[in-house]
N, CA, C and O atoms as a CHARMM CRD file, in Angstrom:
* protein
*
  296
    1    1 MET  N    -13.10100  25.46800  23.73500 PROA 1      0.00000
    2    1 MET  CA   -13.16100  26.36500  22.70200 PROA 1      0.00000
    3    1 MET  C    -14.29000  27.20800  22.68100 PROA 1      0.00000
    4    1 MET  O    -15.36400  26.69600  22.99800 PROA 1      0.00000
    5    2 ALA  N    -14.25800  28.45500  22.35600 PROA 2      0.00000
    6    2 ALA  CA   -15.13900  29.27700  22.17900 PROA 2      0.00000
    7    2 ALA  C    -16.16800  29.29400  21.04500 PROA 2      0.00000
    8    2 ALA  O    -15.72000  29.08200  19.91900 PROA 2      0.00000
    9    3 ALA  N    -17.47800  29.51500  21.17500 PROA 3      0.00000
   10    3 ALA  CA   -18.36900  29.31500  20.08400 PROA 3      0.00000
   11    3 ALA  C    -18.57600  30.78100  19.62700 PROA 3      0.00000
   12    3 ALA  O    -18.55900  31.76300  20.36800 PROA 3      0.00000
   13    4 THR  N    -18.80100  30.77200  18.10700 PROA 4      0.00000
   14    4 THR  CA   -18.94400  31.92700  17.34500 PROA 4      0.00000
   15    4 THR  C    -20.56800  32.04600  16.90900 PROA 4      0.00000
   16    4 THR  O    -21.06400  31.07300  16.34000 PROA 4      0.00000
   17    5 LYS  N    -21.16400  32.90300  17.10000 PROA 5      0.00000
   18    5 LYS  CA   -22.66300  32.91500  16.83600 PROA 5      0.00000
   19    5 LYS  C    -22.81100  33.80200  15.41200 PROA 5      0.00000
   20    5 LYS  O    -22.25300  34.89600  15.33100 PROA 5      0.00000
   21    6 THR  N    -23.57900  33.27400  14.32400 PROA 6      0.00000
   22    6 THR  CA   -23.71900  33.91200  13.13300 PROA 6      0.00000
   23    6 THR  C    -25.24500  34.12600  12.86600 PROA 6      0.00000
   24    6 THR  O    -25.93500  33.13400  12.63100 PROA 6      0.00000
   25    7 GLU  N    -25.79300  35.34500  12.89000 PROA 7      0.00000
   26    7 GLU  CA   -27.30100  35.60100  12.88500 PROA 7      0.00000
   27    7 GLU  C    -27.44200  35.15600  11.24800 PROA 7      0.00000
   28    7 GLU  O    -26.72800  35.50300  10.30800 PROA 7      0.00000
   29    8 GLN  N    -28.59700  34.28200  11.25900 PROA 8      0.00000
   30    8 GLN  CA   -28.88700  33.79300   9.99500 PROA 8      0.00000
   31    8 GLN  C    -30.30700  34.35100   9.67800 PROA 8      0.00000
   32    8 GLN  O    -30.39000  34.89200   8.57600 PROA 8      0.00000
   33    9 SER  N    -31.30500  34.32500  10.34200 PROA 9      0.00000
   34    9 SER  CA   -32.68700  35.09600   9.88000 PROA 9      0.00000
   35    9 SER  C    -33.38800  35.22900  11.40300 PROA 9      0.00000
   36    9 SER  O    -33.09000  34.60900  12.42400 PROA 9      0.00000
   37   10 THR  N    -34.42200  36.25100  11.20200 PROA 10     0.00000
   38   10 THR  CA   -35.17600  36.96100  12.15500 PROA 10     0.00000
   39   10 THR  C    -36.54600  36.95000  11.76500 PROA 10     0.00000
   40   10 THR  O    -36.82700  37.40900  10.65900 PROA 10     0.00000
   41   11 LYS  N    -37.57800  36.42800  12.61500 PROA 11     0.00000
   42   11 LYS  CA   -38.77600  36.64600  12.10600 PROA 11     0.00000
   43   11 LYS  C    -39.79500  37.36200  13.32600 PROA 11     0.00000
   44   11 LYS  O    -39.62800  37.24800  14.54000 PROA 11     0.00000
   45   12 LEU  N    -40.70000  37.99300  12.75000 PROA 12     0.00000
   46   12 LEU  CA   -41.36200  38.87700  13.52200 PROA 12     0.00000
   47   12 LEU  C    -42.91800  38.06600  13.72200 PROA 12     0.00000
   48   12 LEU  O    -43.55400  37.82400  12.69600 PROA 12     0.00000
   49   13 ILE  N    -43.41200  37.72200  14.88100 PROA 13     0.00000
   50   13 ILE  CA   -44.64400  36.96800  15.29300 PROA 13     0.00000
   51   13 ILE  C    -45.49600  38.03300  15.99600 PROA 13     0.00000
   52   13 ILE  O    -45.06900  38.67800  16.95400 PROA 13     0.00000
   53   14 VAL  N    -46.84200  38.20100  15.42500 PROA 14     0.00000
   54   14 VAL  CA   -47.64700  38.75600  16.22800 PROA 14     0.00000
   55   14 VAL  C    -48.76800  37.77500  16.73200 PROA 14     0.00000
   56   14 VAL  O    -49.35700  37.03100  15.94800 PROA 14     0.00000
   57   15 LYS  N    -48.96900  37.80100  17.76300 PROA 15     0.00000
   58   15 LYS  CA   -50.06500  36.74600  18.46700 PROA 15     0.00000
   59   15 LYS  C    -51.38700  37.42600  18.57500 PROA 15     0.00000
   60   15 LYS  O    -51.43600  38.39500  19.33200 PROA 15     0.00000
   61   16 VAL  N    -52.42100  37.08700  17.96300 PROA 16     0.00000
   62   16 VAL  CA   -53.61200  37.58700  18.21700 PROA 16     0.00000
   63   16 VAL  C    -54.55800  36.71000  18.76800 PROA 16     0.00000
   64   16 VAL  O    -54.49000  35.48100  18.73000 PROA 16     0.00000
   65   17 GLN  N    -55.54900  37.46700  19.34500 PROA 17     0.00000
   66   17 GLN  CA   -56.69900  36.63200  20.23700 PROA 17     0.00000
   67   17 GLN  C    -57.81800  36.34400  19.11000 PROA 17     0.00000
   68   17 GLN  O    -58.51700  37.25700  18.66900 PROA 17     0.00000
   69   18 THR  N    -57.90500  35.35600  18.79000 PROA 18     0.00000
   70   18 THR  CA   -59.09600  34.94300  17.64700 PROA 18     0.00000
   71   18 THR  C    -60.51100  34.53100  18.37100 PROA 18     0.00000
   72   18 THR  O    -61.54600  34.43000  17.71200 PROA 18     0.00000
   73   19 GLY  N    -60.47000  34.34100  19.54500 PROA 19     0.00000
   74   19 GLY  CA   -61.67800  33.94800  20.17900 PROA 19     0.00000
   75   19 GLY  C    -61.54200  33.32400  21.55100 PROA 19     0.00000
   76   19 GLY  O    -60.55300  33.61900  22.22200 PROA 19     0.00000
   77   20 LEU  N    -62.31600  32.61000  21.95700 PROA 20     0.00000
   78   20 LEU  CA   -62.42900  31.73500  23.18100 PROA 20     0.00000
   79   20 LEU  C    -62.62900  30.27100  23.11900 PROA 20     0.00000
   80   20 LEU  O    -63.46700  29.78300  22.36000 PROA 20     0.00000
   81   21 THR  N    -61.82500  29.50300  23.95800 PROA 21     0.00000
   82   21 THR  CA   -61.97200  28.19700  23.89200 PROA 21     0.00000
   83   21 THR  C    -63.32300  27.87000  24.71300 PROA 21     0.00000
   84   21 THR  O    -64.11500  28.69200  25.17300 PROA 21     0.00000
   85   22 ALA  N    -63.39000  26.40900  24.78500 PROA 22     0.00000
   86   22 ALA  CA   -64.74600  25.96600  25.38400 PROA 22     0.00000
   87   22 ALA  C    -64.67200  26.36900  26.81700 PROA 22     0.00000
   88   22 ALA  O    -65.73300  26.47200  27.43300 PROA 22     0.00000
   89   23 SER  N    -63.80800  26.55200  27.27600 PROA 23     0.00000
   90   23 SER  CA   -63.57000  26.64000  28.78300 PROA 23     0.00000
   91   23 SER  C    -63.58800  28.22200  29.06800 PROA 23     0.00000
   92   23 SER  O    -63.54400  28.70700  30.19900 PROA 23     0.00000
   93   24 GLY  N    -63.64700  28.83800  28.05800 PROA 24     0.00000
   94   24 GLY  CA   -63.70100  30.56700  28.13800 PROA 24     0.00000
   95   24 GLY  C    -62.21700  31.09900  28.26600 PROA 24     0.00000
   96   24 GLY  O    -61.97300  32.19900  28.76200 PROA 24     0.00000
   97   25 GLU  N    -61.34400  30.33300  27.83600 PROA 25     0.00000
   98   25 GLU  CA   -59.94700  30.90200  28.02300 PROA 25     0.00000
   99   25 GLU  C    -59.70600  31.57900  26.59800 PROA 25     0.00000
  100   25 GLU  O    -60.46500  31.30500  25.66800 PROA 25     0.00000
  101   26 PRO  N    -58.70100  32.41600  26.44600 PROA 26     0.00000
  102   26 PRO  CA   -58.23100  33.19300  25.11600 PROA 26     0.00000
  103   26 PRO  C    -57.84600  32.02200  24.31600 PROA 26     0.00000
  104   26 PRO  O    -57.26800  31.07600  24.85400 PROA 26     0.00000
  105   27 LYS  N    -58.12300  32.02800  23.09500 PROA 27     0.00000
  106   27 LYS  CA   -57.64600  31.42100  21.92700 PROA 27     0.00000
  107   27 LYS  C    -56.67100  32.27400  21.05000 PROA 27     0.00000
  108   27 LYS  O    -57.08000  33.38800  20.72000 PROA 27     0.00000
  109   28 PHE  N    -55.56600  31.92400  20.68000 PROA 28     0.00000
  110   28 PHE  CA   -54.52800  32.60700  20.09600 PROA 28     0.00000
  111   28 PHE  C    -54.27400  32.11800  18.68800 PROA 28     0.00000
  112   28 PHE  O    -54.31600  30.89400  18.56100 PROA 28     0.00000
  113   29 SER  N    -54.00100  32.88600  17.52500 PROA 29     0.00000
  114   29 SER  CA   -53.37500  32.47700  16.39500 PROA 29     0.00000
  115   29 SER  C    -52.29700  33.39400  16.30800 PROA 29     0.00000
  116   29 SER  O    -52.24000  34.37300  17.05300 PROA 29     0.00000
  117   30 GLN  N    -51.34900  33.11900  15.35900 PROA 30     0.00000
  118   30 GLN  CA   -50.00300  33.74200  15.05700 PROA 30     0.00000
  119   30 GLN  C    -49.87000  34.13600  13.67300 PROA 30     0.00000
  120   30 GLN  O    -50.17400  33.37700  12.75400 PROA 30     0.00000
  121   31 ARG  N    -49.36000  35.46900  13.47900 PROA 31     0.00000
  122   31 ARG  CA   -49.04400  35.96200  12.21900 PROA 31     0.00000
  123   31 ARG  C    -47.71400  36.11400  12.07800 PROA 31     0.00000
  124   31 ARG  O    -47.06700  36.85800  12.81500 PROA 31     0.00000
  125   32 ASN  N    -47.14700  35.35500  11.02900 PROA 32     0.00000
  126   32 ASN  CA   -45.74000  35.38500  10.94700 PROA 32     0.00000
  127   32 ASN  C    -44.93500  36.09900   9.91300 PROA 32     0.00000
  128   32 ASN  O    -45.17000  35.83200   8.73400 PROA 32     0.00000
  129   33 PHE  N    -44.11400  36.88100  10.17800 PROA 33     0.00000
  130   33 PHE  CA   -43.54500  37.89700   9.14700 PROA 33     0.00000
  131   33 PHE  C    -41.95400  37.44000   9.15400 PROA 33     0.00000
  132   33 PHE  O    -41.21300  37.51600  10.13400 PROA 33     0.00000
  133   34 ALA  N    -41.59500  36.94800   7.84300 PROA 34     0.00000
  134   34 ALA  CA   -40.29500  36.37300   7.77000 PROA 34     0.00000
  135   34 ALA  C    -39.43400  37.52400   7.07000 PROA 34     0.00000
  136   34 ALA  O    -39.84300  38.63200   6.72300 PROA 34     0.00000
  137   35 SER  N    -38.21800  37.03000   6.95200 PROA 35     0.00000
  138   35 SER  CA   -37.12300  37.99500   6.10300 PROA 35     0.00000
  139   35 SER  C    -36.87500  39.35900   6.90800 PROA 35     0.00000
  140   35 SER  O    -36.63000  40.37700   6.26200 PROA 35     0.00000
  141   36 ILE  N    -36.94000  39.39800   8.43100 PROA 36     0.00000
  142   36 ILE  CA   -36.68400  40.77200   8.98500 PROA 36     0.00000
  143   36 ILE  C    -35.24800  40.80900   9.12700 PROA 36     0.00000
  144   36 ILE  O    -34.51500  39.84900   9.36500 PROA 36     0.00000
  145   37 ASN  N    -34.91700  42.02700   8.95700 PROA 37     0.00000
  146   37 ASN  CA   -33.57800  42.31800   9.01400 PROA 37     0.00000
  147   37 ASN  C    -33.00400  42.19300  10.52700 PROA 37     0.00000
  148   37 ASN  O    -33.42900  42.86900  11.46400 PROA 37     0.00000
  149   38 ALA  N    -32.02000  41.26800  10.61600 PROA 38     0.00000
  150   38 ALA  CA   -31.57300  40.79800  11.92000 PROA 38     0.00000
  151   38 ALA  C    -31.04900  41.91600  12.75500 PROA 38     0.00000
  152   38 ALA  O    -31.14300  41.79500  13.97600 PROA 38     0.00000
  153   39 ALA  N    -30.45600  43.09300  12.20400 PROA 39     0.00000
  154   39 ALA  CA   -30.00600  44.46400  12.96600 PROA 39     0.00000
  155   39 ALA  C    -31.14500  45.16600  13.46900 PROA 39     0.00000
  156   39 ALA  O    -30.89700  46.04100  14.29800 PROA 39     0.00000
  157   40 ALA  N    -32.56600  44.93900  13.09200 PROA 40     0.00000
  158   40 ALA  CA   -33.51900  45.62000  13.62600 PROA 40     0.00000
  159   40 ALA  C    -33.56900  45.37000  15.24600 PROA 40     0.00000
  160   40 ALA  O    -33.32200  44.32400  15.84500 PROA 40     0.00000
  161   41 THR  N    -33.98000  46.69100  15.79400 PROA 41     0.00000
  162   41 THR  CA   -33.98100  46.83700  17.25600 PROA 41     0.00000
  163   41 THR  C    -35.07000  46.01100  17.77300 PROA 41     0.00000
  164   41 THR  O    -35.89100  45.54600  16.98200 PROA 41     0.00000
  165   42 ASP  N    -35.15000  45.79000  18.99400 PROA 42     0.00000
  166   42 ASP  CA   -36.33500  45.14200  19.63600 PROA 42     0.00000
  167   42 ASP  C    -37.39400  46.33000  19.86100 PROA 42     0.00000
  168   42 ASP  O    -38.54800  45.94700  20.05200 PROA 42     0.00000
  169   43 ASP  N    -37.20000  47.53000  19.86700 PROA 43     0.00000
  170   43 ASP  CA   -38.06600  48.49600  20.05400 PROA 43     0.00000
  171   43 ASP  C    -38.75200  48.92600  18.63800 PROA 43     0.00000
  172   43 ASP  O    -39.94900  49.21300  18.62000 PROA 43     0.00000
  173   44 SER  N    -37.95800  48.96400  17.44800 PROA 44     0.00000
  174   44 SER  CA   -38.43400  48.87000  16.20600 PROA 44     0.00000
  175   44 SER  C    -39.51400  47.85500  15.96600 PROA 44     0.00000
  176   44 SER  O    -40.62200  48.13900  15.51000 PROA 44     0.00000
  177   45 LEU  N    -39.08900  46.57100  16.32600 PROA 45     0.00000
  178   45 LEU  CA   -39.90700  45.43500  16.13000 PROA 45     0.00000
  179   45 LEU  C    -41.10100  45.45100  16.77100 PROA 45     0.00000
  180   45 LEU  O    -42.14900  45.14000  16.20400 PROA 45     0.00000
  181   46 LEU  N    -41.03500  45.77900  17.88100 PROA 46     0.00000
  182   46 LEU  CA   -42.20200  45.98000  18.66700 PROA 46     0.00000
  183   46 LEU  C    -43.10500  47.22300  18.32900 PROA 46     0.00000
  184   46 LEU  O    -44.26200  47.01500  18.69400 PROA 46     0.00000
  185   47 SER  N    -42.96400  48.18500  17.87000 PROA 47     0.00000
  186   47 SER  CA   -43.58200  49.22300  17.05100 PROA 47     0.00000
  187   47 SER  C    -44.19300  48.59200  15.88400 PROA 47     0.00000
  188   47 SER  O    -45.41400  48.61000  15.73000 PROA 47     0.00000
  189   48 ALA  N    -43.31100  47.97200  14.96500 PROA 48     0.00000
  190   48 ALA  CA   -43.86400  47.49400  13.80200 PROA 48     0.00000
  191   48 ALA  C    -44.91700  46.27200  14.00200 PROA 48     0.00000
  192   48 ALA  O    -45.82700  46.12500  13.18600 PROA 48     0.00000
  193   49 GLY  N    -44.77200  45.44300  15.05900 PROA 49     0.00000
  194   49 GLY  CA   -45.68900  44.40400  15.43900 PROA 49     0.00000
  195   49 GLY  C    -46.93400  44.91300  16.00100 PROA 49     0.00000
  196   49 GLY  O    -47.95000  44.23100  15.86500 PROA 49     0.00000
  197   50 ASN  N    -46.98900  46.23700  16.73100 PROA 50     0.00000
  198   50 ASN  CA   -48.10300  46.81500  17.08500 PROA 50     0.00000
  199   50 ASN  C    -48.84600  47.42600  16.04100 PROA 50     0.00000
  200   50 ASN  O    -50.07600  47.42000  16.00100 PROA 50     0.00000
  201   51 ALA  N    -48.04100  47.99900  15.12300 PROA 51     0.00000
  202   51 ALA  CA   -48.77900  48.72600  13.80600 PROA 51     0.00000
  203   51 ALA  C    -49.57700  47.62000  12.91800 PROA 51     0.00000
  204   51 ALA  O    -50.69000  47.80000  12.42400 PROA 51     0.00000
  205   52 LEU  N    -48.82800  46.50100  12.81800 PROA 52     0.00000
  206   52 LEU  CA   -49.49600  45.40000  12.02400 PROA 52     0.00000
  207   52 LEU  C    -50.38800  44.69200  12.64700 PROA 52     0.00000
  208   52 LEU  O    -51.09500  44.00900  11.90700 PROA 52     0.00000
  209   53 GLY  N    -50.63300  44.61400  13.98800 PROA 53     0.00000
  210   53 GLY  CA   -51.61400  44.29100  14.81800 PROA 53     0.00000
  211   53 GLY  C    -52.85900  45.17000  14.48100 PROA 53     0.00000
  212   53 GLY  O    -53.97800  44.73200  14.21700 PROA 53     0.00000
  213   54 ALA  N    -52.51100  46.39100  14.52900 PROA 54     0.00000
  214   54 ALA  CA   -53.70200  47.24700  14.57000 PROA 54     0.00000
  215   54 ALA  C    -54.57800  47.15400  13.22200 PROA 54     0.00000
  216   54 ALA  O    -55.68000  47.68500  13.08300 PROA 54     0.00000
  217   55 LEU  N    -53.91700  46.40700  12.27400 PROA 55     0.00000
  218   55 LEU  CA   -54.45500  46.30300  10.75100 PROA 55     0.00000
  219   55 LEU  C    -55.35500  44.90100  10.81400 PROA 55     0.00000
  220   55 LEU  O    -56.09300  44.49800   9.91500 PROA 55     0.00000
  221   56 GLN  N    -55.13000  44.30600  12.00400 PROA 56     0.00000
  222   56 GLN  CA   -55.82400  42.75500  11.87300 PROA 56     0.00000
  223   56 GLN  C    -57.15500  43.36600  12.69700 PROA 56     0.00000
  224   56 GLN  O    -57.25800  44.42600  13.31400 PROA 56     0.00000
  225   57 GLU  N    -58.19300  42.23200  12.46000 PROA 57     0.00000
  226   57 GLU  CA   -59.40800  41.99900  12.82300 PROA 57     0.00000
  227   57 GLU  C    -59.42300  41.89200  14.38100 PROA 57     0.00000
  228   57 GLU  O    -60.22800  42.51600  15.07300 PROA 57     0.00000
  229   58 TYR  N    -58.47700  41.05800  14.87500 PROA 58     0.00000
  230   58 TYR  CA   -58.43400  40.57500  16.25500 PROA 58     0.00000
  231   58 TYR  C    -57.21800  41.58300  17.06800 PROA 58     0.00000
  232   58 TYR  O    -56.26800  42.21000  16.59800 PROA 58     0.00000
  233   59 PRO  N    -57.66200  41.44200  18.33700 PROA 59     0.00000
  234   59 PRO  CA   -56.71600  42.26200  19.24000 PROA 59     0.00000
  235   59 PRO  C    -55.40300  41.55400  19.42300 PROA 59     0.00000
  236   59 PRO  O    -55.36000  40.32400  19.41100 PROA 59     0.00000
  237   60 VAL  N    -54.20000  42.38300  19.61300 PROA 60     0.00000
  238   60 VAL  CA   -52.85700  41.84600  19.64600 PROA 60     0.00000
  239   60 VAL  C    -52.77700  41.17700  21.09900 PROA 60     0.00000
  240   60 VAL  O    -53.26000  41.74900  22.07600 PROA 60     0.00000
  241   61 GLY  N    -52.16900  39.98900  21.18300 PROA 61     0.00000
  242   61 GLY  CA   -52.08800  39.45800  22.56800 PROA 61     0.00000
  243   61 GLY  C    -50.45700  39.38700  22.88000 PROA 61     0.00000
  244   61 GLY  O    -50.04500  39.23400  24.03000 PROA 61     0.00000
  245   62 ALA  N    -49.69100  39.49600  21.88800 PROA 62     0.00000
  246   62 ALA  CA   -48.43900  39.64400  22.00900 PROA 62     0.00000
  247   62 ALA  C    -47.61500  39.59200  20.74300 PROA 62     0.00000
  248   62 ALA  O    -47.96400  38.91100  19.78000 PROA 62     0.00000
  249   63 VAL  N    -46.32800  40.45000  20.76400 PROA 63     0.00000
  250   63 VAL  CA   -45.45500  40.63900  19.66900 PROA 63     0.00000
  251   63 VAL  C    -44.07600  40.04000  20.11700 PROA 63     0.00000
  252   63 VAL  O    -43.40400  40.34700  21.10100 PROA 63     0.00000
  253   64 MET  N    -43.83600  39.14000  19.17800 PROA 64     0.00000
  254   64 MET  CA   -42.55100  38.35200  19.51300 PROA 64     0.00000
  255   64 MET  C    -41.34300  38.43800  18.39900 PROA 64     0.00000
  256   64 MET  O    -41.62000  38.75100  17.24100 PROA 64     0.00000
  257   65 ARG  N    -40.22200  38.19700  18.72800 PROA 65     0.00000
  258   65 ARG  CA   -39.14900  38.21300  17.96400 PROA 65     0.00000
  259   65 ARG  C    -38.63000  36.63700  18.05700 PROA 65     0.00000
  260   65 ARG  O    -38.66700  36.05500  19.14100 PROA 65     0.00000
  261   66 GLN  N    -38.20600  36.06800  17.01000 PROA 66     0.00000
  262   66 GLN  CA   -37.54200  34.78400  16.88500 PROA 66     0.00000
  263   66 GLN  C    -36.16400  35.24500  15.81600 PROA 66     0.00000
  264   66 GLN  O    -36.15400  35.87700  14.76000 PROA 66     0.00000
  265   67 ASP  N    -35.01300  34.59200  16.65500 PROA 67     0.00000
  266   67 ASP  CA   -33.86300  34.76100  15.96000 PROA 67     0.00000
  267   67 ASP  C    -33.36600  33.44800  15.77800 PROA 67     0.00000
  268   67 ASP  O    -33.40300  32.65800  16.72100 PROA 67     0.00000
  269   68 VAL  N    -32.81400  33.05600  14.45700 PROA 68     0.00000
  270   68 VAL  CA   -32.19200  31.84400  14.30700 PROA 68     0.00000
  271   68 VAL  C    -30.51200  32.21400  13.80400 PROA 68     0.00000
  272   68 VAL  O    -30.13200  32.92500  12.87300 PROA 68     0.00000
  273   69 CYS  N    -29.72000  31.43600  14.80900 PROA 69     0.00000
  274   69 CYS  CA   -28.37200  31.86700  14.65500 PROA 69     0.00000
  275   69 CYS  C    -27.71800  30.26900  14.28100 PROA 69     0.00000
  276   69 CYS  O    -28.31800  29.21600  14.49400 PROA 69     0.00000
  277   70 THR  N    -26.44300  30.38800  13.71900 PROA 70     0.00000
  278   70 THR  CA   -25.55000  29.33800  13.54800 PROA 70     0.00000
  279   70 THR  C    -24.44900  29.33000  14.51600 PROA 70     0.00000
  280   70 THR  O    -23.81500  30.37100  14.68800 PROA 70     0.00000
  281   71 LEU  N    -24.13400  28.19200  15.21100 PROA 71     0.00000
  282   71 LEU  CA   -23.11500  28.30000  16.34400 PROA 71     0.00000
  283   71 LEU  C    -21.96200  27.34900  15.49100 PROA 71     0.00000
  284   71 LEU  O    -22.17900  26.32400  14.84400 PROA 71     0.00000
  285   72 SER  N    -20.71700  28.02600  15.71300 PROA 72     0.00000
  286   72 SER  CA   -19.37900  27.14100  15.08300 PROA 72     0.00000
  287   72 SER  C    -18.41100  27.48200  16.10800 PROA 72     0.00000
  288   72 SER  O    -18.53100  28.44500  16.86500 PROA 72     0.00000
  289   73 GLU  N    -17.35200  26.57800  16.10500 PROA 73     0.00000
  290   73 GLU  CA   -16.20300  26.85800  16.90400 PROA 73     0.00000
  291   73 GLU  C    -15.37800  28.06500  16.37100 PROA 73     0.00000
  292   73 GLU  O    -15.26000  28.34700  15.17800 PROA 73     0.00000
  293   74 ALA  N    -14.83500  28.72500  17.39200 PROA 74     0.00000
  294   74 ALA  CA   -14.09900  29.94400  16.59600 PROA 74     0.00000
  295   74 ALA  C    -12.65300  29.39400  16.56100 PROA 74     0.00000
  296   74 ALA  O    -11.75700  30.04600  16.02400 PROA 74     0.00000
């Protein structure tokens, strides 16, 4: 039987470099933005993530999208 996917929620995650570890590796923290429209394009979320990151004290390390979906039998 085929599965049907129903989008439930989308979250925008902006990963920022907050410093260095004891070994000198970059240390990151995440800024999470919930209740994002699931129909938003990847390009628009990247632009929004970079714009939000520019408002942060720390440099942006990555912009990520997290989608949560419900799977059911068709």
